[in-house]
RODO-2510 file (C-alpha; in nm, 4 decimals, decimal comma):
residues 385
     n   res          X          Y          Z
     1     x     2,1034    -0,0765     6,5021
     2     x     1,8626    -0,1490     6,2195
     3     x     2,1536    -0,1940     5,9766
     4     x     2,3183    -0,4366     6,2182
     5     x     1,9995    -0,6409     6,2545
     6     x     1,9544    -0,6441     5,8781
     7     x     2,3106    -0,7732     5,8317
     8     x     2,2482    -1,0465     6,0896
     9     x     1,9362    -1,1585     5,9050
    10     x     2,1207    -1,1586     5,5708
    11     x     2,3995    -1,3725     5,7160
    12     x     2,1439    -1,6055     5,8728
    13     x     1,9729    -1,6580     5,5373
    14     x     2,3144    -1,7057     5,3730
    15     x     2,4066    -1,9691     5,6322
    16     x     2,0773    -2,1492     5,5771
    17     x     2,1241    -2,1441     5,1987
    18     x     2,4808    -2,2716     5,2260
    19     x     2,3544    -2,5597     5,4388
    20     x     2,0978    -2,6412     5,1710
    21     x     2,3659    -2,6395     4,9031
    22     x     2,5912    -2,8695     5,1062
    23     x     2,3064    -3,1138     5,1591
    24     x     2,2199    -3,1173     4,7885
    25     x     2,5145    -3,3120     4,6470
    26     x     2,3913    -3,2742     4,2888
    27     x     2,3824    -2,8971     4,3041
    28     x     2,7212    -2,8876     4,4754
    29     x     2,8810    -3,1071     4,2075
    30     x     2,7107    -2,9062     3,9357
    31     x     2,8381    -2,5773     4,0733
    32     x     3,1929    -2,6783     4,1704
    33     x     3,2954    -2,9564     3,9312
    34     x     3,0904    -2,9013     3,6164
    35     x     3,2583    -2,5709     3,5086
    36     x     3,6064    -2,7254     3,5139
    37     x     3,4852    -3,0347     3,3293
    38     x     3,3100    -2,8245     3,0656
    39     x     3,6198    -2,6124     3,0109
    40     x     3,8304    -2,9260     2,9608
    41     x     3,5746    -3,0824     2,7270
    42     x     3,4871    -2,7847     2,5110
    43     x     3,8370    -2,6383     2,5258
    44     x     3,9644    -2,9352     2,3267
    45     x     3,6531    -2,9967     2,1194
    46     x     3,5506    -2,6457     2,0146
    47     x     3,7785    -2,4835     1,7590
    48     x     3,7355    -2,2715     1,4498
    49     x     4,0789    -2,3532     1,3096
    50     x     4,0409    -2,5181     0,9682
    51     x     4,3305    -2,7601     0,9226
    52     x     4,4006    -3,0846     0,7360
    53     x     4,1163    -3,0303     0,4911
    54     x     4,0955    -3,3516     0,2896
    55     x     4,1325    -3,3084    -0,0863
    56     x     4,1605    -3,5322    -0,3897
    57     x     4,3477    -3,4677    -0,7146
    58     x     4,2148    -3,5418    -1,0613
    59     x     4,5182    -3,4878    -1,2838
    60     x     4,4137    -3,5229    -1,6484
    61     x     4,7379    -3,3765    -1,7818
    62     x     4,9949    -3,5866    -1,5902
    63     x     5,2802    -3,3626    -1,6957
    64     x     5,5859    -3,2333    -1,5139
    65     x     5,4183    -2,9009    -1,4451
    66     x     5,0964    -3,0591    -1,3196
    67     x     5,2891    -3,2823    -1,0784
    68     x     5,4812    -2,9827    -0,9495
    69     x     5,1555    -2,7942    -0,9133
    70     x     5,0057    -3,0755    -0,7060
    71     x     5,3188    -3,0940    -0,4931
    72     x     5,2658    -2,7341    -0,3814
    73     x     4,9481    -2,8457    -0,2054
    74     x     5,1329    -3,1062     0,0008
    75     x     5,3550    -2,8554     0,1858
    76     x     5,0885    -2,7084     0,4133
    77     x     4,9172    -2,8222     0,7315
    78     x     4,5891    -2,6765     0,6164
    79     x     4,5315    -2,9067     0,3199
    80     x     4,5883    -3,2830     0,3064
    81     x     4,5897    -3,4770    -0,0212
    82     x     4,3956    -3,7989     0,0394
    83     x     4,4687    -3,9505    -0,3015
    84     x     4,4258    -3,9295    -0,6784
    85     x     4,1026    -4,0037    -0,8615
    86     x     4,0209    -4,0902    -1,2197
    87     x     3,6759    -3,9350    -1,2723
    88     x     3,4270    -3,6746    -1,1528
    89     x     3,2018    -3,9568    -1,0312
    90     x     3,4740    -4,0665    -0,7930
    91     x     3,5054    -3,7097    -0,6610
    92     x     3,1301    -3,6982    -0,6044
    93     x     3,1398    -4,0314    -0,4202
    94     x     3,4252    -3,9260    -0,1914
    95     x     3,2548    -3,5960    -0,1033
    96     x     2,9268    -3,7755    -0,0278
    97     x     3,1112    -4,0130     0,2056
    98     x     3,2873    -3,7142     0,3673
    99     x     3,6276    -3,8571     0,2811
   100     x     3,7272    -3,5261     0,1231
   101     x     3,5970    -3,1694     0,1251
   102     x     3,7771    -3,0452    -0,1849
   103     x     3,9030    -3,1715    -0,5193
   104     x     4,1622    -3,0214    -0,7537
   105     x     4,0999    -3,0900    -1,1215
   106     x     4,3860    -3,0257    -1,3675
   107     x     4,2634    -3,0413    -1,7293
   108     x     4,4465    -3,2048    -2,0147
   109     x     4,6838    -2,9697    -2,1977
   110     x     4,7639    -2,7797    -1,8779
   111     x     5,1424    -2,7694    -1,9384
   112     x     5,1059    -2,7066    -2,3122
   113     x     4,8879    -2,4006    -2,2562
   114     x     5,1302    -2,2651    -1,9992
   115     x     5,4316    -2,3000    -2,2299
   116     x     5,2434    -2,1321    -2,5136
   117     x     5,1869    -1,8283    -2,2930
   118     x     4,8146    -1,8851    -2,2516
   119     x     4,6225    -1,8985    -1,9277
   120     x     4,6264    -2,2476    -1,7801
   121     x     4,3009    -2,2968    -1,5893
   122     x     4,2418    -2,5464    -1,3086
   123     x     3,9180    -2,6370    -1,1351
   124     x     3,8596    -2,6408    -0,7591
   125     x     3,5543    -2,8331    -0,6398
   126     x     3,4495    -2,7816    -0,2778
   127     x     3,1777    -2,9169    -0,0502
   128     x     2,9534    -2,6180     0,0166
   129     x     2,7456    -2,7928     0,2847
   130     x     3,0025    -2,6577     0,5326
   131     x     3,0251    -2,3013     0,4057
   132     x     3,2816    -2,1840     0,6611
   133     x     3,5325    -2,4621     0,5963
   134     x     3,4786    -2,4344     0,2212
   135     x     3,5477    -2,0602     0,2210
   136     x     3,8629    -2,0973     0,4310
   137     x     3,9884    -2,3900     0,2220
   138     x     3,9385    -2,1949    -0,1005
   139     x     4,1393    -1,9121     0,0535
   140     x     4,4253    -2,1525     0,1329
   141     x     4,4195    -2,2926    -0,2211
   142     x     4,4109    -1,9451    -0,3771
   143     x     4,7142    -1,8401    -0,1718
   144     x     4,9063    -2,1491    -0,2880
   145     x     4,8208    -2,0805    -0,6522
   146     x     4,9203    -1,7147    -0,6153
   147     x     5,2594    -1,8078    -0,4713
   148     x     5,3156    -2,0595    -0,7521
   149     x     5,2226    -1,8028    -1,0164
   150     x     5,4689    -1,5554    -0,8683
   151     x     5,7453    -1,8150    -0,8572
   152     x     5,6855    -1,9214    -1,2182
   153     x     5,6894    -1,5607    -1,3395
   154     x     6,0127    -1,4869    -1,1561
   155     x     6,1794    -1,7893    -1,3155
   156     x     6,0482    -1,6912    -1,6572
   157     x     6,1934    -1,3434    -1,6216
   158     x     6,5233    -1,4883    -1,4989
   159     x     6,5528    -1,7059    -1,8089
   160     x     6,4948    -1,3946    -2,0186
   161     x     6,7786    -1,2182    -1,8379
   162     x     6,5524    -0,9838    -1,6453
   163     x     6,6115    -0,9351    -1,2750
   164     x     6,3342    -1,0074    -1,0327
   165     x     6,1174    -0,6941    -1,0150
   166     x     6,0519    -0,5302    -0,6805
   167     x     5,6935    -0,5119    -0,5720
   168     x     5,5706    -0,1518    -0,5394
   169     x     5,3839    -0,2325    -0,2192
   170     x     5,4787    -0,4976     0,0368
   171     x     5,2671    -0,5973     0,3348
   172     x     5,4517    -0,6729     0,6551
   173     x     5,1820    -0,7801     0,8929
   174     x     5,2196    -0,7865     1,2674
   175     x     4,9478    -0,9463     1,4770
   176     x     4,8998    -0,8222     1,8308
   177     x     4,7572    -1,0086     2,1326
   178     x     4,7219    -1,3405     1,9471
   179     x     5,0179    -1,3642     1,7062
   180     x     4,9683    -1,7365     1,6336
   181     x     4,5995    -1,6755     1,5523
   182     x     4,5072    -1,9710     1,7703
   183     x     4,1325    -1,9962     1,8201
   184     x     4,1708    -2,1275     2,1769
   185     x     4,2930    -1,7852     2,2876
   186     x     3,9526    -1,6324     2,2230
   187     x     3,7358    -1,9427     2,2586
   188     x     3,8460    -2,0285     2,6139
   189     x     3,7627    -1,6795     2,7550
   190     x     3,4268    -1,6980     2,5789
   191     x     3,3659    -2,0447     2,7220
   192     x     3,4427    -1,9182     3,0723
   193     x     3,1751    -1,6503     3,0350
   194     x     2,9231    -1,8896     2,8815
   195     x     2,9700    -2,1499     3,1547
   196     x     2,9511    -1,8922     3,4342
   197     x     2,6294    -1,7494     3,2899
   198     x     2,4609    -2,0884     3,2683
   199     x     2,5822    -2,2378     3,5974
   200     x     2,5190    -1,9285     3,8105
   201     x     2,1643    -1,8756     3,6817
   202     x     2,0930    -2,2495     3,6894
   203     x     2,1837    -2,3170     4,0519
   204     x     2,0328    -1,9874     4,1722
   205     x     1,7055    -2,0719     3,9957
   206     x     1,6492    -2,3519     4,2508
   207     x     1,6549    -2,1255     4,5565
   208     x     1,3027    -1,9853     4,6017
   209     x     1,1227    -2,2643     4,4157
   210     x     1,2903    -2,5158     4,6467
   211     x     1,1551    -2,3254     4,9489
   212     x     0,8017    -2,3368     4,8069
   213     x     0,8181    -2,7066     4,7195
   214     x     0,9515    -2,8031     5,0643
   215     x     0,6980    -2,5844     5,2413
   216     x     0,9609    -2,3729     5,4164
   217     x     0,8607    -2,0525     5,2390
   218     x     0,5669    -2,0099     5,4728
   219     x     0,8091    -2,0222     5,7666
   220     x     1,0213    -1,7495     5,6090
   221     x     0,7109    -1,5382     5,5609
   222     x     0,6444    -1,5441     5,9344
   223     x     0,9962    -1,4177     6,0151
   224     x     1,1093    -1,0515     6,0163
   225     x     1,3214    -1,1167     5,7050
   226     x     1,2527    -0,8611     5,4364
   227     x     1,2555    -0,9205     5,0644
   228     x     1,5936    -0,7629     4,9950
   229     x     1,7477    -0,9454     5,2928
   230     x     1,6222    -1,2764     5,1581
   231     x     1,7616    -1,2046     4,8100
   232     x     2,1004    -1,0871     4,9359
   233     x     2,1267    -1,3725     5,1849
   234     x     2,0557    -1,6327     4,9197
   235     x     2,2901    -1,4539     4,6797
   236     x     2,6008    -1,4702     4,9017
   237     x     2,6721    -1,8480     4,8792
   238     x     2,6332    -1,8510     4,5026
   239     x     2,8670    -1,5553     4,4612
   240     x     3,1322    -1,7418     4,6607
   241     x     3,0764    -2,0555     4,4520
   242     x     3,0928    -1,8446     4,1373
   243     x     3,4253    -1,6914     4,2417
   244     x     3,5626    -2,0428     4,2940
   245     x     3,4454    -2,1335     3,9412
   246     x     3,6094    -1,8191     3,8005
   247     x     3,9412    -1,9045     3,9623
   248     x     3,9193    -2,2701     3,8547
   249     x     3,8303    -2,2038     3,4902
   250     x     4,0849    -1,9256     3,4436
   251     x     4,3549    -2,1406     3,6059
   252     x     4,2725    -2,4299     3,3711
   253     x     4,2785    -2,1967     3,0727
   254     x     4,6189    -2,0622     3,1748
   255     x     4,7968    -2,3856     3,2679
   256     x     4,6253    -2,6405     3,0426
   257     x     4,5470    -2,4415     2,7277
   258     x     4,8219    -2,1774     2,7568
   259     x     4,5749    -1,8904     2,7308
   260     x     4,7652    -1,5783     2,8409
   261     x     4,6654    -1,3671     3,1391
   262     x     4,8322    -1,0320     3,0719
   263     x     4,6104    -0,8210     3,2958
   264     x     4,5209    -0,8232     3,6626
   265     x     4,3696    -1,1430     3,7987
   266     x     4,2048    -0,9435     4,0804
   267     x     4,0353    -0,7083     3,8343
   268     x     3,9173    -1,0069     3,6328
   269     x     3,7627    -1,1633     3,9443
   270     x     3,5933    -0,8378     4,0416
   271     x     3,4227    -0,7861     3,7059
   272     x     3,3275    -1,1542     3,7050
   273     x     3,1748    -1,1061     4,0521
   274     x     2,9614    -0,8212     3,9174
   275     x     2,8495    -1,0443     3,6301
   276     x     2,7721    -1,3305     3,8693
   277     x     2,5639    -1,0991     4,0859
   278     x     2,3460    -1,0141     3,7869
   279     x     2,3040    -1,3684     3,6529
   280     x     2,2461    -1,5152     4,0007
   281     x     1,9809    -1,2522     4,0721
   282     x     1,8248    -1,3433     3,7394
   283     x     1,8088    -1,7048     3,8566
   284     x     1,6485    -1,5972     4,1844
   285     x     1,3946    -1,3862     3,9940
   286     x     1,3061    -1,6841     3,7743
   287     x     1,2776    -1,9055     4,0823
   288     x     1,0485    -1,6587     4,2580
   289     x     0,8276    -1,6278     3,9512
   290     x     0,7899    -2,0009     3,8764
   291     x     0,7905    -2,1620     4,2265
   292     x     0,8638    -2,5010     4,0609
   293     x     1,2219    -2,6309     4,0441
   294     x     1,1858    -2,8157     3,7131
   295     x     1,0273    -2,5148     3,5445
   296     x     1,2858    -2,2819     3,6994
   297     x     1,5712    -2,4862     3,5532
   298     x     1,4094    -2,4959     3,2091
   299     x     1,3459    -2,1218     3,2020
   300     x     1,6977    -2,0467     3,3293
   301     x     1,8520    -2,2594     3,0528
   302     x     1,6478    -2,0875     2,7816
   303     x     1,7113    -1,7376     2,9157
   304     x     2,0873    -1,7799     2,9628
   305     x     2,2242    -2,0433     2,7247
   306     x     2,0969    -1,9392     2,3826
   307     x     2,1362    -1,5602     2,4283
   308     x     2,4842    -1,6012     2,5793
   309     x     2,5943    -1,8341     2,2996
   310     x     2,4400    -1,6579     2,0003
   311     x     2,4030    -1,2910     2,0947
   312     x     2,7132    -1,2246     2,3065
   313     x     2,9685    -1,2069     2,0255
   314     x     3,1278    -1,5294     2,1489
   315     x     3,0947    -1,7107     1,8143
   316     x     2,9123    -1,4730     1,5804
   317     x     3,0338    -1,1119     1,5335
   318     x     2,7729    -0,8688     1,6615
   319     x     2,8523    -0,6129     1,3904
   320     x     2,7510    -0,8666     1,1250
   321     x     2,4020    -0,9047     1,2737
   322     x     2,0958    -0,7046     1,1636
   323     x     2,0488    -0,3726     1,3420
   324     x     1,7455    -0,4969     1,5361
   325     x     1,9356    -0,8008     1,6649
   326     x     2,2335    -0,5796     1,7536
   327     x     2,0008    -0,3752     1,9725
   328     x     1,8797    -0,6909     2,1475
   329     x     2,2385    -0,7921     2,2297
   330     x     2,2602    -0,4971     2,4710
   331     x     2,0278    -0,6961     2,6996
   332     x     2,2702    -0,9911     2,7171
   333     x     2,5172    -0,9482     3,0081
   334     x     2,7573    -1,2054     2,8616
   335     x     2,8319    -0,9581     2,5835
   336     x     2,9972    -0,7179     2,8282
   337     x     3,1895    -0,9756     3,0278
   338     x     3,3372    -1,1272     2,7103
   339     x     3,4776    -0,7859     2,6181
   340     x     3,6136    -0,7439     2,9710
   341     x     3,7712    -1,0903     2,9894
   342     x     3,9363    -1,0594     2,6483
   343     x     4,0558    -0,7090     2,7254
   344     x     4,2060    -0,7996     3,0636
   345     x     4,3370    -1,1483     2,9806
   346     x     4,4560    -1,1119     2,6201
   347     x     4,5371    -0,7408     2,5931
   348     x     4,6321    -0,6569     2,9514
   349     x     4,3910    -0,3641     2,9528
   350     x     4,2950    -0,2042     3,2827
   351     x     3,9282    -0,1911     3,3808
   352     x     3,9545     0,1887     3,3774
   353     x     3,9542     0,1702     2,9973
   354     x     3,6574    -0,0671     2,9927
   355     x     3,4303     0,1286     3,2242
   356     x     3,1437     0,1295     2,9714
   357     x     3,1096    -0,2484     2,9924
   358     x     3,1224    -0,2318     3,3731
   359     x     2,8454     0,0292     3,3818
   360     x     2,6209    -0,1906     3,1656
   361     x     2,6897    -0,4925     3,3890
   362     x     2,6132    -0,2856     3,6997
   363     x     2,2860    -0,1579     3,5508
   364     x     2,1826    -0,5128     3,4614
   365     x     2,2689    -0,6421     3,8099
   366     x     2,0756    -0,3616     3,9820
   367     x     1,7778    -0,4089     3,7504
   368     x     1,7379    -0,7837     3,8155
   369     x     1,8137    -0,7334     4,1869
   370     x     1,5321    -0,4806     4,2102
   371     x     1,3036    -0,7172     4,0192
   372     x     1,3859    -1,0040     4,2549
   373     x     1,3260    -0,7915     4,5644
   374     x     0,9947    -0,6649     4,4283
   375     x     0,8805    -1,0154     4,3417
   376     x     0,9690    -1,1476     4,6861
   377     x     0,8298    -0,8429     4,8643
   378     x     0,4938    -0,9289     4,7087
   379     x     0,5239    -1,2733     4,8694
   380     x     0,6459    -1,1378     5,2046
   381     x     0,3984    -0,8671     5,3118
   382     x     0,5031    -0,8874     5,6768
   383     x     0,8607    -0,7988     5,5812
   384     x     0,7584    -0,4544     5,4535
   385     x     0,7136    -0,3049     5,7980
***
C-alpha cells in the first residue's frame, strides 16, 4: 500500500512538472528544438579534417624539374596552390593576411644539383600559429616529396637498365569502422553526448529553484511528498524529453550526416537514458542548492559544458593528458557515454562488452540522485515521517 501511494505521489509530481514545462515555452523550445538545431549547426561547422590548405610557390630555379615538382602539389585535395610569389616578403605578407598557410621555396640550381647526383634541398615555410593544421600540412607535403623521390629513383634505375627493386616491407593498411577517416563519424556522436549533457542539466536546473522563486515550495513542504518522491517525480518528464532528443539527434546524424548505426538503437537509447538520469539529477541537485534560476543555469553550464567538452575525450585524447587530469576525467559522465555511443554506433559492439562504462554511469547517477534526495530531505522535514 505504501509503495502504491508513493508511486501515486511521484506521478502527481511528474504531472505537475510536465505542466510547468508546457507552460514555459522557452524551456520547451530549448529542450525539444535546440538539440536538433545544434547538431545541424555544429555537424557542418565542426571538423578536424585539414583540406585545401592554401600555399604559395617561390620558384627561384624555374627549370623543368622544378615545374614538375610544383605540379605534384596540385594533384591533391589537401593542398591548394594559390599562386606564385617573387620574394620572401611577399610570402610573409600573404601569411599575415591569412591568404596562405604554407609556402614552398625552390632554390636556384635545384635541377643542376639533382642531375649532378647531389641532394636538392627545398624549403617549406608554414604558419605555426595554427599548430594542428601546420603539422598536418607538413605531413601531406612530406608524403608528396617522398612519392616524387621514389618515382625519380625508379626512373633513374630504369635508364641504367636496372629493374625496379622490390621493397622488403610493404604496408597494406586496412581501416576498420571509419575507412574514409571522416571526422564527422566521430564528431557527431561526441556532439550528441555533449548536447545531451548540457541540455539535460540545464533544463533540470530550473526545477527546484523555480519552485522557490514562485513560492510554491512551501506548499510542497506541507504535503506528504518525500524528498525522493519529489526528485523522481521531477525527473520523469526530463527523462522523456531527453529520450526524444536522443532519438532526434541520432536520426539526424544517420540520415543527414550519414553516420553509421551498426549496433542496437534500443541499447543506445537505454545507455543514454542512464546518462540522462545522472545529468538531470545533477541539474536538480544544483537547483536545490542555489534556489535561484539564473544562478542555477550558470552553475549548470560551468559544471557540464567545459568538463564534457575538454575532459571527456571528445576532442582531446585522454591518454595524452597529465596523470592528474586523467584521474579527474573519471568524474565526467560524458566520458563513458562517448565510449558507449562510439562502440554501439560505429563498431556495432553490444553493451555486454562495455559493461565497465555502464557501471561508472550507474554509480554517477546513484551518487547524484542520493545527493539530490538528501538536499531536498533537508528542506522537507515533514516528508521524513
